[in-house]
Each structure stands twice: as structure tokens, then as C-alpha cells.
mmCIF file as gemmi writes it, N, C-alpha and C atoms, coordinates in Angstrom:
data_model
loop_
_atom_site.group_PDB
_atom_site.id
_atom_site.type_symbol
_atom_site.label_atom_id
_atom_site.label_alt_id
_atom_site.label_comp_id
_atom_site.label_asym_id
_atom_site.label_entity_id
_atom_site.label_seq_id
_atom_site.pdbx_PDB_ins_code
_atom_site.Cartn_x
_atom_site.Cartn_y
_atom_site.Cartn_z
_atom_site.occupancy
_atom_site.B_iso_or_equiv
_atom_site.pdbx_formal_charge
_atom_site.auth_seq_id
_atom_site.auth_asym_id
_atom_site.pdbx_PDB_model_num
ATOM 1 N N . MET Axp A 1 ? -1.697 4.84 -11.39 1 0 ? 1 A 1
ATOM 2 C CA . MET Axp A 1 ? -1.626 6.32 -11.814 1 0 ? 1 A 1
ATOM 3 C C . MET Axp A 1 ? -1.4 6.934 -10.417 1 0 ? 1 A 1
ATOM 4 N N . LYS Axp A 2 ? -0.805 7.908 -10.15 1 0 ? 2 A 1
ATOM 5 C CA . LYS Axp A 2 ? -0.782 8.626 -8.875 1 0 ? 2 A 1
ATOM 6 C C . LYS Axp A 2 ? -2.082 9.478 -8.624 1 0 ? 2 A 1
ATOM 7 N N . ASN Axp A 3 ? -2.484 9.641 -7.508 1 0 ? 3 A 1
ATOM 8 C CA . ASN Axp A 3 ? -3.657 10.551 -7.021 1 0 ? 3 A 1
ATOM 9 C C . ASN Axp A 3 ? -3.16 11.837 -7.194 1 0 ? 3 A 1
ATOM 10 N N . LEU Axp A 4 ? -3.733 12.653 -8.142 1 0 ? 4 A 1
ATOM 11 C CA . LEU Axp A 4 ? -3.384 14.204 -8.185 1 0 ? 4 A 1
ATOM 12 C C . LEU Axp A 4 ? -4.342 14.919 -7.217 1 0 ? 4 A 1
ATOM 13 N N . GLY Axp A 5 ? -3.841 15.938 -6.663 1 0 ? 5 A 1
ATOM 14 C CA . GLY Axp A 5 ? -4.783 16.816 -5.791 1 0 ? 5 A 1
ATOM 15 C C . GLY Axp A 5 ? -5.164 17.969 -6.724 1 0 ? 5 A 1
ATOM 16 N N . PHE Axp A 6 ? -6.185 18.781 -5.979 1 0 ? 6 A 1
ATOM 17 C CA . PHE Axp A 6 ? -6.996 19.793 -6.766 1 0 ? 6 A 1
ATOM 18 C C . PHE Axp A 6 ? -5.854 20.804 -7.227 1 0 ? 6 A 1
ATOM 19 N N . LEU Axp A 7 ? -5.088 21.259 -6.275 1 0 ? 7 A 1
ATOM 20 C CA . LEU Axp A 7 ? -4.006 22.185 -6.629 1 0 ? 7 A 1
ATOM 21 C C . LEU Axp A 7 ? -2.975 21.776 -7.627 1 0 ? 7 A 1
ATOM 22 N N . GLU Axp A 8 ? -2.715 20.594 -7.569 1 0 ? 8 A 1
ATOM 23 C CA . GLU Axp A 8 ? -1.722 20.139 -8.709 1 0 ? 8 A 1
ATOM 24 C C . GLU Axp A 8 ? -2.265 20.046 -10.041 1 0 ? 8 A 1
ATOM 25 N N . ILE Axp A 9 ? -3.622 19.849 -10.096 1 0 ? 9 A 1
ATOM 26 C CA . ILE Axp A 9 ? -4.315 19.824 -11.533 1 0 ? 9 A 1
ATOM 27 C C . ILE Axp A 9 ? -4.424 21.234 -11.944 1 0 ? 9 A 1
ATOM 28 N N . ILE Axp A 10 ? -4.537 22.319 -11.034 1 0 ? 10 A 1
ATOM 29 C CA . ILE Axp A 10 ? -4.643 23.581 -11.487 1 0 ? 10 A 1
ATOM 30 C C . ILE Axp A 10 ? -3.193 24.143 -12.108 1 0 ? 10 A 1
ATOM 31 N N . GLY Axp A 11 ? -2.16 23.68 -11.116 1 0 ? 11 A 1
ATOM 32 C CA . GLY Axp A 11 ? -0.913 24.14 -11.6 1 0 ? 11 A 1
ATOM 33 C C . GLY Axp A 11 ? -0.383 23.551 -12.744 1 0 ? 11 A 1
ATOM 34 N N . TRP Axp A 12 ? -0.596 22.119 -13.001 1 0 ? 12 A 1
ATOM 35 C CA . TRP Axp A 12 ? -0.171 21.62 -14.435 1 0 ? 12 A 1
ATOM 36 C C . TRP Axp A 12 ? -1.129 22.297 -15.473 1 0 ? 12 A 1
ATOM 37 N N . GLY Axp A 13 ? -2.271 22.394 -15.331 1 0 ? 13 A 1
ATOM 38 C CA . GLY Axp A 13 ? -3.172 23.126 -16.186 1 0 ? 13 A 1
ATOM 39 C C . GLY Axp A 13 ? -2.686 24.579 -16.694 1 0 ? 13 A 1
ATOM 40 N N . MET Axp A 14 ? -2.268 25.501 -15.57 1 0 ? 14 A 1
ATOM 41 C CA . MET Axp A 14 ? -1.721 26.664 -15.961 1 0 ? 14 A 1
ATOM 42 C C . MET Axp A 14 ? -0.448 26.682 -16.683 1 0 ? 14 A 1
ATOM 43 N N . ILE Axp A 15 ? 0.607 25.636 -16.3 1 0 ? 15 A 1
ATOM 44 C CA . ILE Axp A 15 ? 1.761 25.494 -16.988 1 0 ? 15 A 1
ATOM 45 C C . ILE Axp A 15 ? 1.254 24.929 -18.338 1 0 ? 15 A 1
ATOM 46 N N . ALA Axp A 16 ? 0.531 23.997 -18.63 1 0 ? 16 A 1
ATOM 47 C CA . ALA Axp A 16 ? 0.333 23.504 -19.97 1 0 ? 16 A 1
ATOM 48 C C . ALA Axp A 16 ? -0.502 24.607 -20.964 1 0 ? 16 A 1
ATOM 49 N N . VAL Axp A 17 ? -1.249 25.458 -20.31 1 0 ? 17 A 1
ATOM 50 C CA . VAL Axp A 17 ? -1.931 26.46 -20.998 1 0 ? 17 A 1
ATOM 51 C C . VAL Axp A 17 ? -1.028 27.439 -21.672 1 0 ? 17 A 1
ATOM 52 N N . SER Axp A 18 ? -0.01 27.909 -20.707 1 0 ? 18 A 1
ATOM 53 C CA . SER Axp A 18 ? 1.019 28.78 -20.964 1 0 ? 18 A 1
ATOM 54 C C . SER Axp A 18 ? 1.81 28.473 -22.106 1 0 ? 18 A 1
ATOM 55 N N . LEU Axp A 19 ? 2.329 27.096 -21.866 1 0 ? 19 A 1
ATOM 56 C CA . LEU Axp A 19 ? 3.173 26.471 -22.931 1 0 ? 19 A 1
ATOM 57 C C . LEU Axp A 19 ? 2.546 26.405 -24.109 1 0 ? 19 A 1
ATOM 58 N N . PHE Axp A 20 ? 1.16 25.898 -24.216 1 0 ? 20 A 1
ATOM 59 C CA . PHE Axp A 20 ? 0.433 25.625 -25.478 1 0 ? 20 A 1
ATOM 60 C C . PHE Axp A 20 ? 0.423 26.957 -26.269 1 0 ? 20 A 1
ATOM 61 N N . PHE Axp A 21 ? 0.061 28.244 -25.543 1 0 ? 21 A 1
ATOM 62 C CA . PHE Axp A 21 ? -0.159 29.451 -26.047 1 0 ? 21 A 1
ATOM 63 C C . PHE Axp A 21 ? 1.262 29.997 -26.609 1 0 ? 21 A 1
ATOM 64 N N . GLY Axp A 22 ? 2.049 29.656 -25.766 1 0 ? 22 A 1
ATOM 65 C CA . GLY Axp A 22 ? 3.661 30.088 -26.15 1 0 ? 22 A 1
ATOM 66 C C . GLY Axp A 22 ? 4.058 29.347 -27.594 1 0 ? 22 A 1
ATOM 67 N N . LEU Axp A 23 ? 3.655 28.076 -27.748 1 0 ? 23 A 1
ATOM 68 C CA . LEU Axp A 23 ? 3.932 27.339 -28.943 1 0 ? 23 A 1
ATOM 69 C C . LEU Axp A 23 ? 3.261 28.059 -29.956 1 0 ? 23 A 1
ATOM 70 N N . LEU Axp A 24 ? 1.696 28.316 -29.938 1 0 ? 24 A 1
ATOM 71 C CA . LEU Axp A 24 ? 0.986 28.94 -30.847 1 0 ? 24 A 1
ATOM 72 C C . LEU Axp A 24 ? 1.562 30.309 -31.28 1 0 ? 24 A 1
ATOM 73 N N . MET Axp A 25 ? 1.981 30.975 -30.313 1 0 ? 25 A 1
ATOM 74 C CA . MET Axp A 25 ? 2.652 32.162 -30.593 1 0 ? 25 A 1
ATOM 75 C C . MET Axp A 25 ? 3.877 32.201 -31.503 1 0 ? 25 A 1
ATOM 76 N N . ALA Axp A 26 ? 4.682 30.987 -31.116 1 0 ? 26 A 1
ATOM 77 C CA . ALA Axp A 26 ? 5.964 30.819 -31.91 1 0 ? 26 A 1
ATOM 78 C C . ALA Axp A 26 ? 5.568 30.414 -33.517 1 0 ? 26 A 1
ATOM 79 N N . LEU Axp A 27 ? 4.639 29.485 -33.477 1 0 ? 27 A 1
ATOM 80 C CA . LEU Axp A 27 ? 4.142 29.134 -34.769 1 0 ? 27 A 1
ATOM 81 C C . LEU Axp A 27 ? 3.712 30.029 -35.684 1 0 ? 27 A 1
ATOM 82 N N . GLY Axp A 28 ? 3.053 31.333 -34.949 1 0 ? 28 A 1
ATOM 83 C CA . GLY Axp A 28 ? 2.337 32.364 -35.83 1 0 ? 28 A 1
ATOM 84 C C . GLY Axp A 28 ? 1.119 32.102 -35.708 1 0 ? 28 A 1
ATOM 85 N N . PHE Axp A 29 ? 0.443 31.229 -34.969 1 0 ? 29 A 1
ATOM 86 C CA . PHE Axp A 29 ? -1.073 30.969 -35.217 1 0 ? 29 A 1
ATOM 87 C C . PHE Axp A 29 ? -1.655 31.96 -34.469 1 0 ? 29 A 1
ATOM 88 N N . VAL Axp A 30 ? -1.271 32.414 -33.258 1 0 ? 30 A 1
ATOM 89 C CA . VAL Axp A 30 ? -1.953 33.442 -32.146 1 0 ? 30 A 1
ATOM 90 C C . VAL Axp A 30 ? -1.19 34.586 -32.178 1 0 ? 30 A 1
ATOM 91 N N . HIS Axp A 31 ? -1.585 35.733 -32.029 1 0 ? 31 A 1
ATOM 92 C CA . HIS Axp A 31 ? -0.855 36.954 -31.898 1 0 ? 31 A 1
ATOM 93 C C . HIS Axp A 31 ? -1.32 37.67 -30.72 1 0 ? 31 A 1
ATOM 94 N N . SER Axp A 32 ? -2.521 37.197 -30.086 1 0 ? 32 A 1
ATOM 95 C CA . SER Axp A 32 ? -3.143 38.241 -29.121 1 0 ? 32 A 1
ATOM 96 C C . SER Axp A 32 ? -2.686 38.123 -27.756 1 0 ? 32 A 1
ATOM 97 N N . PRO Axp A 33 ? -2.236 36.721 -27.16 1 0 ? 33 A 1
ATOM 98 C CA . PRO Axp A 33 ? -1.875 36.919 -25.765 1 0 ? 33 A 1
ATOM 99 C C . PRO Axp A 33 ? -0.654 37.627 -25.409 1 0 ? 33 A 1
ATOM 100 N N . PRO Axp A 34 ? -0.518 38.552 -24.747 1 0 ? 34 A 1
ATOM 101 C CA . PRO Axp A 34 ? 0.611 39.244 -24.349 1 0 ? 34 A 1
ATOM 102 C C . PRO Axp A 34 ? 1.614 38.16 -23.574 1 0 ? 34 A 1
ATOM 103 N N . GLU Axp A 35 ? 3.07 38.43 -23.77 1 0 ? 35 A 1
ATOM 104 C CA . GLU Axp A 35 ? 3.839 37.816 -23.075 1 0 ? 35 A 1
ATOM 105 C C . GLU Axp A 35 ? 3.938 37.854 -21.67 1 0 ? 35 A 1
ATOM 106 N N . LEU Axp A 36 ? 3.434 38.867 -21.075 1 0 ? 36 A 1
ATOM 107 C CA . LEU Axp A 36 ? 3.327 39.021 -19.555 1 0 ? 36 A 1
ATOM 108 C C . LEU Axp A 36 ? 2.149 38.107 -18.941 1 0 ? 36 A 1
ATOM 109 N N . LEU Axp A 37 ? 1.073 37.817 -19.791 1 0 ? 37 A 1
ATOM 110 C CA . LEU Axp A 37 ? 0.041 37.14 -19.598 1 0 ? 37 A 1
ATOM 111 C C . LEU Axp A 37 ? 0.48 35.634 -19.269 1 0 ? 37 A 1
ATOM 112 N N . LEU Axp A 38 ? 1.49 35.277 -20.595 1 0 ? 38 A 1
ATOM 113 C CA . LEU Axp A 38 ? 1.896 33.911 -20.451 1 0 ? 38 A 1
ATOM 114 C C . LEU Axp A 38 ? 2.822 33.601 -19.257 1 0 ? 38 A 1
ATOM 115 N N . ASN Axp A 39 ? 3.583 34.615 -19.109 1 0 ? 39 A 1
ATOM 116 C CA . ASN Axp A 39 ? 4.615 34.646 -17.885 1 0 ? 39 A 1
ATOM 117 C C . ASN Axp A 39 ? 3.747 34.517 -16.55 1 0 ? 39 A 1
ATOM 118 N N . ASN Axp A 40 ? 2.824 35.202 -16.333 1 0 ? 40 A 1
ATOM 119 C CA . ASN Axp A 40 ? 2.119 35.152 -15.104 1 0 ? 40 A 1
ATOM 120 C C . ASN Axp A 40 ? 1.423 33.776 -15.031 1 0 ? 40 A 1
ATOM 121 N N . LEU Axp A 41 ? 0.908 33.199 -16.121 1 0 ? 41 A 1
ATOM 122 C CA . LEU Axp A 41 ? 0.231 31.871 -16.015 1 0 ? 41 A 1
ATOM 123 C C . LEU Axp A 41 ? 1.328 30.764 -15.763 1 0 ? 41 A 1
ATOM 124 N N . LEU Axp A 42 ? 2.316 30.817 -16.383 1 0 ? 42 A 1
ATOM 125 C CA . LEU Axp A 42 ? 3.697 29.972 -15.902 1 0 ? 42 A 1
ATOM 126 C C . LEU Axp A 42 ? 3.992 30.203 -14.707 1 0 ? 42 A 1
ATOM 127 N N . THR Axp A 43 ? 4.42 31.26 -14.075 1 0 ? 43 A 1
ATOM 128 C CA . THR Axp A 43 ? 4.721 31.639 -12.671 1 0 ? 43 A 1
ATOM 129 C C . THR Axp A 43 ? 3.685 31.062 -11.721 1 0 ? 43 A 1
ATOM 130 N N . THR Axp A 44 ? 2.604 31.262 -11.983 1 0 ? 44 A 1
ATOM 131 C CA . THR Axp A 44 ? 1.49 30.84 -11.112 1 0 ? 44 A 1
ATOM 132 C C . THR Axp A 44 ? 1.276 29.427 -10.867 1 0 ? 44 A 1
ATOM 133 N N . GLY Axp A 45 ? 1.374 28.719 -12.048 1 0 ? 45 A 1
ATOM 134 C CA . GLY Axp A 45 ? 1.476 27.365 -12.278 1 0 ? 45 A 1
ATOM 135 C C . GLY Axp A 45 ? 2.493 26.702 -11.394 1 0 ? 45 A 1
ATOM 136 N N . VAL Axp A 46 ? 3.606 27.061 -11.422 1 0 ? 46 A 1
ATOM 137 C CA . VAL Axp A 46 ? 4.89 26.583 -10.586 1 0 ? 46 A 1
ATOM 138 C C . VAL Axp A 46 ? 4.654 26.796 -9.128 1 0 ? 46 A 1
ATOM 139 N N . LEU Axp A 47 ? 4.099 28.357 -8.831 1 0 ? 47 A 1
ATOM 140 C CA . LEU Axp A 47 ? 3.869 28.367 -7.434 1 0 ? 47 A 1
ATOM 141 C C . LEU Axp A 47 ? 2.808 27.497 -6.694 1 0 ? 47 A 1
ATOM 142 N N . VAL Axp A 48 ? 1.844 27.163 -7.552 1 0 ? 48 A 1
ATOM 143 C CA . VAL Axp A 48 ? 0.716 26.222 -6.981 1 0 ? 48 A 1
ATOM 144 C C . VAL Axp A 48 ? 1.342 25.063 -6.861 1 0 ? 48 A 1
ATOM 145 N N . LEU Axp A 49 ? 2.106 24.583 -7.864 1 0 ? 49 A 1
ATOM 146 C CA . LEU Axp A 49 ? 2.786 23.096 -7.495 1 0 ? 49 A 1
ATOM 147 C C . LEU Axp A 49 ? 3.645 23.352 -6.425 1 0 ? 49 A 1
ATOM 148 N N . VAL Axp A 50 ? 4.332 24.329 -5.998 1 0 ? 50 A 1
ATOM 149 C CA . VAL Axp A 50 ? 5.096 24.459 -4.871 1 0 ? 50 A 1
ATOM 150 C C . VAL Axp A 50 ? 4.081 24.332 -3.702 1 0 ? 50 A 1
ATOM 151 N N . VAL Axp A 51 ? 3.279 25.056 -3.77 1 0 ? 51 A 1
ATOM 152 C CA . VAL Axp A 51 ? 2.289 25.064 -2.402 1 0 ? 51 A 1
ATOM 153 C C . VAL Axp A 51 ? 1.694 23.617 -2.287 1 0 ? 51 A 1
ATOM 154 N N . GLU Axp A 52 ? 1.298 23.054 -3.44 1 0 ? 52 A 1
ATOM 155 C CA . GLU Axp A 52 ? 0.884 21.539 -3.333 1 0 ? 52 A 1
ATOM 156 C C . GLU Axp A 52 ? 1.914 20.388 -2.653 1 0 ? 52 A 1
ATOM 157 N N . SER Axp A 53 ? 3.133 20.703 -3.051 1 0 ? 53 A 1
ATOM 158 C CA . SER Axp A 53 ? 4.219 20.048 -2.621 1 0 ? 53 A 1
ATOM 159 C C . SER Axp A 53 ? 4.456 20.188 -0.958 1 0 ? 53 A 1
ATOM 160 N N . ARG Axp A 54 ? 4.308 21.761 -0.679 1 0 ? 54 A 1
ATOM 161 C CA . ARG Axp A 54 ? 4.312 21.845 0.757 1 0 ? 54 A 1
ATOM 162 C C . ARG Axp A 54 ? 3.239 21.21 1.635 1 0 ? 54 A 1
ATOM 163 N N . VAL Axp A 55 ? 2.135 21.163 1.144 1 0 ? 55 A 1
ATOM 164 C CA . VAL Axp A 55 ? 0.925 20.565 1.744 1 0 ? 55 A 1
ATOM 165 C C . VAL Axp A 55 ? 1.068 18.936 1.835 1 0 ? 55 A 1
ATOM 166 N N . LYS Axp A 56 ? 1.65 18.491 0.889 1 0 ? 56 A 1
ATOM 167 C CA . LYS Axp A 56 ? 2.042 16.878 0.745 1 0 ? 56 A 1
ATOM 168 C C . LYS Axp A 56 ? 3.16 16.667 1.808 1 0 ? 56 A 1
ATOM 169 N N . ILE Axp A 57 ? 4.013 17.382 1.982 1 0 ? 57 A 1
ATOM 170 C CA . ILE Axp A 57 ? 5.045 17.348 2.923 1 0 ? 57 A 1
ATOM 171 C C . ILE Axp A 57 ? 4.67 17.532 4.226 1 0 ? 57 A 1
ATOM 172 N N . GLY Axp A 58 ? 3.942 18.427 4.596 1 0 ? 58 A 1
ATOM 173 C CA . GLY Axp A 58 ? 3.202 18.576 5.653 1 0 ? 58 A 1
ATOM 174 C C . GLY Axp A 58 ? 2.249 17.26 6.263 1 0 ? 58 A 1
ATOM 175 N N . LEU Axp A 59 ? 1.608 16.855 5.473 1 0 ? 59 A 1
ATOM 176 C CA . LEU Axp A 59 ? 0.89 15.761 5.799 1 0 ? 59 A 1
ATOM 177 C C . LEU Axp A 59 ? 1.703 14.342 5.928 1 0 ? 59 A 1
ATOM 178 N N . LEU Axp A 60 ? 2.839 14.313 5.144 1 0 ? 60 A 1
ATOM 179 C CA . LEU Axp A 60 ? 3.804 13.267 5.578 1 0 ? 60 A 1
ATOM 180 C C . LEU Axp A 60 ? 4.426 13.37 6.835 1 0 ? 60 A 1
ATOM 181 N N . TRP Axp A 61 ? 4.714 14.442 7.17 1 0 ? 61 A 1
ATOM 182 C CA . TRP Axp A 61 ? 5.613 14.816 8.42 1 0 ? 61 A 1
ATOM 183 C C . TRP Axp A 61 ? 4.473 14.497 9.538 1 0 ? 61 A 1
ATOM 184 N N . SER Axp A 62 ? 3.169 14.835 9.424 1 0 ? 62 A 1
ATOM 185 C CA . SER Axp A 62 ? 2.039 14.714 10.441 1 0 ? 62 A 1
ATOM 186 C C . SER Axp A 62 ? 2.028 13.152 10.637 1 0 ? 62 A 1
ATOM 187 N N . GLU Axp A 63 ? 2.023 12.442 9.519 1 0 ? 63 A 1
ATOM 188 C CA . GLU Axp A 63 ? 2.051 10.818 9.549 1 0 ? 63 A 1
ATOM 189 C C . GLU Axp A 63 ? 3.231 10.396 10.297 1 0 ? 63 A 1
ATOM 190 N N . PHE Axp A 64 ? 4.317 10.995 10.022 1 0 ? 64 A 1
ATOM 191 C CA . PHE Axp A 64 ? 5.605 10.505 10.636 1 0 ? 64 A 1
ATOM 192 C C . PHE Axp A 64 ? 5.589 10.875 11.937 1 0 ? 64 A 1
ATOM 193 N N . ARG Axp A 65 ? 4.923 11.929 12.485 1 0 ? 65 A 1
ATOM 194 C CA . ARG Axp A 65 ? 4.865 12.08 14.121 1 0 ? 65 A 1
ATOM 195 C C . ARG Axp A 65 ? 4.039 11.155 14.693 1 0 ? 65 A 1
ATOM 196 N N . GLY Axp A 66 ? 2.767 10.837 14.024 1 0 ? 66 A 1
ATOM 197 C CA . GLY Axp A 66 ? 2.091 9.761 14.395 1 0 ? 66 A 1
ATOM 198 C C . GLY Axp A 66 ? 2.776 8.436 14.696 1 0 ? 66 A 1
ATOM 199 N N . LEU Axp A 67 ? 3.524 8.115 13.686 1 0 ? 67 A 1
ATOM 200 C CA . LEU Axp A 67 ? 4.309 6.917 13.765 1 0 ? 67 A 1
ATOM 201 C C . LEU Axp A 67 ? 5.165 7.067 14.989 1 0 ? 67 A 1
ATOM 202 N N . SER Axp A 68 ? 5.999 7.99 15.339 1 0 ? 68 A 1
ATOM 203 C CA . SER Axp A 68 ? 6.858 8.032 16.406 1 0 ? 68 A 1
ATOM 204 C C . SER Axp A 68 ? 6.161 8.019 17.794 1 0 ? 68 A 1
ATOM 205 N N . GLU Axp A 69 ? 4.962 8.385 17.715 1 0 ? 69 A 1
ATOM 206 C CA . GLU Axp A 69 ? 4.142 8.243 18.954 1 0 ? 69 A 1
ATOM 207 C C . GLU Axp A 69 ? 3.675 6.884 19.271 1 0 ? 69 A 1
ATOM 208 N N . VAL Axp A 70 ? 3.25 6.219 18.142 1 0 ? 70 A 1
ATOM 209 C CA . VAL Axp A 70 ? 3.109 4.712 18.152 1 0 ? 70 A 1
ATOM 210 C C . VAL Axp A 70 ? 4.307 3.956 18.622 1 0 ? 70 A 1
ATOM 211 N N . ARG Axp A 71 ? 5.474 4.425 18.119 1 0 ? 71 A 1
ATOM 212 C CA . ARG Axp A 71 ? 6.781 3.751 18.669 1 0 ? 71 A 1
ATOM 213 C C . ARG Axp A 71 ? 6.902 3.891 19.982 1 0 ? 71 A 1
ATOM 214 N N . LEU Axp A 72 ? 6.646 5.188 20.551 1 0 ? 72 A 1
ATOM 215 C CA . LEU Axp A 72 ? 6.859 5.333 22.094 1 0 ? 72 A 1
ATOM 216 C C . LEU Axp A 72 ? 5.706 4.677 22.835 1 0 ? 72 A 1
ATOM 217 N N . LYS Axp A 73 ? 4.736 4.481 22.458 1 0 ? 73 A 1
ATOM 218 C CA . LYS Axp A 73 ? 3.653 3.73 23.237 1 0 ? 73 A 1
ATOM 219 C C . LYS Axp A 73 ? 4.055 2.195 23.258 1 0 ? 73 A 1
ATOM 220 N N . LEU Axp A 74 ? 4.546 1.811 22.182 1 0 ? 74 A 1
ATOM 221 C CA . LEU Axp A 74 ? 5.095 0.361 21.981 1 0 ? 74 A 1
ATOM 222 C C . LEU Axp A 74 ? 6.307 0.14 22.74 1 0 ? 74 A 1
ATOM 223 N N . ASN Axp A 75 ? 7.181 0.885 22.965 1 0 ? 75 A 1
ATOM 224 C CA . ASN Axp A 75 ? 8.418 0.827 23.752 1 0 ? 75 A 1
ATOM 225 C C . ASN Axp A 75 ? 7.726 0.962 25.235 1 0 ? 75 A 1
ATOM 226 N N . ASN Axp A 76 ? 6.849 1.694 25.568 1 0 ? 76 A 1
ATOM 227 C CA . ASN Axp A 76 ? 6.206 1.821 27.001 1 0 ? 76 A 1
ATOM 228 C C . ASN Axp A 76 ? 5.419 0.298 27.563 1 0 ? 76 A 1
ATOM 229 N N . ILE Axp A 77 ? 4.813 -0.209 26.297 1 0 ? 77 A 1
ATOM 230 C CA . ILE Axp A 77 ? 3.963 -1.523 26.517 1 0 ? 77 A 1
ATOM 231 C C . ILE Axp A 77 ? 5.312 -2.467 26.757 1 0 ? 77 A 1
ATOM 232 N N . GLU Axp A 78 ? 6.188 -2.329 26.004 1 0 ? 78 A 1
ATOM 233 C CA . GLU Axp A 78 ? 7.436 -3.452 26.012 1 0 ? 78 A 1
ATOM 234 C C . GLU Axp A 78 ? 8.076 -3.418 27.263 1 0 ? 78 A 1
ATOM 235 N N . SER Axp A 79 ? 8.409 -2.168 27.853 1 0 ? 79 A 1
ATOM 236 C CA . SER Axp A 79 ? 8.907 -2.023 29.27 1 0 ? 79 A 1
ATOM 237 C C . SER Axp A 79 ? 7.926 -2.657 30.385 1 0 ? 79 A 1
ATOM 238 N N . LYS Axp A 80 ? 6.678 -2.249 30.176 1 0 ? 80 A 1
ATOM 239 C CA . LYS Axp A 80 ? 5.818 -3.021 31.18 1 0 ? 80 A 1
ATOM 240 C C . LYS Axp A 80 ? 5.793 -4.414 31.182 1 0 ? 80 A 1
ATOM 241 N N . LEU Axp A 81 ? 5.708 -4.967 30.037 1 0 ? 81 A 1
ATOM 242 C CA . LEU Axp A 81 ? 5.968 -6.504 29.811 1 0 ? 81 A 1
ATOM 243 C C . LEU Axp A 81 ? 6.962 -7.018 30.382 1 0 ? 81 A 1
ATOM 244 N N . ASP Axp A 82 ? 8.182 -6.28 30.116 1 0 ? 82 A 1
ATOM 245 C CA . ASP Axp A 82 ? 9.472 -6.857 30.822 1 0 ? 82 A 1
ATOM 246 C C . ASP Axp A 82 ? 9.383 -6.852 32.36 1 0 ? 82 A 1
ATOM 247 N N . LEU Axp A 83 ? 8.786 -5.873 32.789 1 0 ? 83 A 1
ATOM 248 C CA . LEU Axp A 83 ? 8.635 -5.692 34.311 1 0 ? 83 A 1
ATOM 249 C C . LEU Axp A 83 ? 7.612 -6.945 34.811 1 0 ? 83 A 1
ATOM 250 N N . LEU Axp A 84 ? 6.599 -7.301 34.199 1 0 ? 84 A 1
ATOM 251 C CA . LEU Axp A 84 ? 5.786 -8.132 34.286 1 0 ? 84 A 1
ATOM 252 C C . LEU Axp A 84 ? 6.484 -9.593 34.426 1 0 ? 84 A 1
ATOM 253 N N . TRP Axp A 85 ? 7.256 -9.809 33.313 1 0 ? 85 A 1
ATOM 254 C CA . TRP Axp A 85 ? 7.801 -11.164 33.151 1 0 ? 85 A 1
ATOM 255 C C . TRP Axp A 85 ? 8.708 -11.297 34.142 1 0 ? 85 A 1
ATOM 256 N N . SER Axp A 86 ? 9.704 -10.014 34.566 1 0 ? 86 A 1
ATOM 257 C CA . SER Axp A 86 ? 10.812 -10.267 35.626 1 0 ? 86 A 1
ATOM 258 C C . SER Axp A 86 ? 9.971 -10.66 37.019 1 0 ? 86 A 1
ATOM 259 N N . GLU Axp A 87 ? 8.789 -10.135 37.47 1 0 ? 87 A 1
ATOM 260 C CA . GLU Axp A 87 ? 7.882 -10.33 38.432 1 0 ? 87 A 1
ATOM 261 C C . GLU Axp A 87 ? 7.515 -11.969 38.308 1 0 ? 87 A 1
ATOM 262 N N . PHE Axp A 88 ? 7.073 -12.23 37.141 1 0 ? 88 A 1
ATOM 263 C CA . PHE Axp A 88 ? 6.574 -13.755 37.04 1 0 ? 88 A 1
ATOM 264 C C . PHE Axp A 88 ? 7.616 -14.378 37.484 1 0 ? 88 A 1
ATOM 265 N N . ARG Axp A 89 ? 8.783 -14.393 36.787 1 0 ? 89 A 1
ATOM 266 C CA . ARG Axp A 89 ? 10.164 -15.281 37.077 1 0 ? 89 A 1
ATOM 267 C C . ARG Axp A 89 ? 10.352 -15.354 38.551 1 0 ? 89 A 1
ATOM 268 N N . LYS Axp A 90 ? 10.357 -14.117 39.222 1 0 ? 90 A 1
ATOM 269 C CA . LYS Axp A 90 ? 10.613 -13.978 40.645 1 0 ? 90 A 1
ATOM 270 C C . LYS Axp A 90 ? 9.609 -14.88 41.458 1 0 ? 90 A 1
ATOM 271 N N . TYR Axp A 91 ? 8.348 -14.768 41.238 1 0 ? 91 A 1
ATOM 272 C CA . TYR Axp A 91 ? 7.332 -15.792 41.856 1 0 ? 91 A 1
ATOM 273 C C . TYR Axp A 91 ? 7.502 -17.095 41.551 1 0 ? 91 A 1
ATOM 274 N N . ARG Axp A 92 ? 7.938 -17.274 40.392 1 0 ? 92 A 1
ATOM 275 C CA . ARG Axp A 92 ? 8.064 -18.713 39.797 1 0 ? 92 A 1
ATOM 276 C C . ARG Axp A 92 ? 9.057 -19.55 40.623 1 0 ? 92 A 1
ATOM 277 N N . LYS Axp A 93 ? 10.155 -18.911 41.204 1 0 ? 93 A 1
ATOM 278 C CA . LYS Axp A 93 ? 11.146 -19.575 41.817 1 0 ? 93 A 1
ATOM 279 C C . LYS Axp A 93 ? 10.835 -19.936 43.241 1 0 ? 93 A 1
């Protein structure tokens, strides 16, 4: 099972509550919550999920930038090893 973040749990909870109350209203069990309240819960839940997605994308981007820095350092080490190897071959002859 995937690891849910705090905002994601809140977002899915708001969506579930609004859908649950909408279902109860459609079946005639509940008459009290106004449609605007359900609409606000649903909209807020979706917005919270969008924010959580942007946070996850930002974290993935920062990890990707870290990997590119590691690749740059490895390329630098590789070029230094190539220079060292060429010097070694020069003195070996």
C-alpha cells in the first residue's frame, strides 16, 4: 500500500464525506446539509489533493536535481581518472 500524506488523507476524507452526504440526500435520509456545503467540501478536497500532488512533484524534482549533481561529480571524477591513466601510460613507456 502506498504511503499517504497528511494532506492527501484530508483531501480524500473531504471528498468521501461530501459524496456520502450527497448519497444520503439523494436517498432521502438526510435533508439538512445544503448543497453549497457539499460543493465546498468536494471542491476543497480536490484542491487539497492538487496541493499534495504539487508537493510530491516538487520533492521528486529536488531528488532529480540531486541526481544530476551526482552525475556531474561522477563525470568530473571520470575525467580525472582518464587524465591519471594517460599520465600513467606515458610514464610506463
